[in-house]
C-alpha positions as CSV (number, residue, x, y, z in Angstrom):
1,M,18.8,6.8,19.8
2,E,21.4,7.1,17.1
3,S,20.5,8.3,13.7
4,S,22.8,5.6,12.2
5,Q,20.6,2.9,13.6
6,V,17.4,4.6,12.5
7,T,19.0,4.8,9.0
8,A,20.0,1.1,9.2
9,L,16.5,0.1,10.2
10,R,14.9,2.2,7.4
11,E,17.3,0.7,4.9
12,A,16.6,-2.9,6.0
13,I,12.8,-2.2,5.6
14,E,13.4,-0.7,2.2
15,N,15.6,-3.7,1.2
16,L,12.9,-6.2,2.1
17,I,10.3,-4.3,0.2
18,N,12.5,-4.1,-2.8
19,A,13.4,-7.8,-2.7
20,K,9.7,-8.7,-2.6
21,L,8.8,-6.3,-5.4
22,Q,11.7,-7.6,-7.5
23,D,10.5,-11.2,-6.9
24,V,6.9,-10.3,-7.8
25,L,7.7,-8.3,-10.9
26,S,10.6,-10.2,-12.4
27,R,9.8,-13.9,-11.9
28,P,7.1,-16.0,-13.4
29,N,4.0,-16.4,-11.2
30,G,5.4,-13.6,-9.0
31,L,2.2,-12.8,-7.3
32,Q,1.5,-16.5,-6.5
33,R,5.0,-16.7,-5.1
34,L,4.3,-13.8,-2.8
35,I,1.1,-15.3,-1.6
36,A,2.8,-18.7,-1.0
37,N,5.5,-16.8,1.0
38,R,2.8,-15.3,3.2
39,Q,1.0,-18.6,3.7
40,S,3.9,-21.0,4.1
41,G,7.0,-18.9,4.9
42,V,8.8,-20.3,1.8
43,A,10.7,-17.5,0.1
44,S,13.5,-16.8,-2.4
45,P,17.0,-16.5,-1.1
46,D,16.9,-12.7,-1.7
47,I,13.8,-12.3,0.4
48,R,15.2,-14.5,3.2
49,D,18.4,-12.5,3.3
50,A,16.5,-9.3,3.4
51,E,14.4,-10.7,6.3
52,K,17.5,-11.6,8.2
53,R,19.0,-8.1,7.7
54,L,15.7,-6.6,9.0
55,E,15.8,-8.9,12.1
56,Q,19.4,-7.9,12.8
57,A,18.6,-4.2,12.4
58,L,15.5,-4.6,14.7
59,G,17.6,-6.4,17.3
60,E,20.3,-3.7,17.3
61,F,17.6,-1.0,17.5
62,S,15.8,-2.6,20.4
63,E,19.1,-3.1,22.3
64,N,19.8,0.6,22.0
65,L,16.3,1.4,23.2
66,S,16.6,-0.8,26.3
67,R,20.1,0.4,27.2
68,P,18.9,3.7,28.8
69,L,16.3,1.9,30.7
70,Q,18.8,-0.6,32.1
71,E,21.1,2.4,33.1
72,M,18.2,4.0,35.0
73,D,17.6,0.8,37.0
74,A,21.3,0.6,38.0
């Protein structure tokens, strides 16, 4: 596993946390917005972008984890 992908995964997680905190702390009714996001999946564009980046980082991370297993099968 490459450290760059671990770093990318960590940064994506931190980015999502920061986006949610920013939304809660800086916007009116921030806590209600966060609860609505948890219940309905509706989120601000910043949170949606951060979620997409995390999904991409997880995809790349899992691809690299499965590569050695595929090589062992070959």
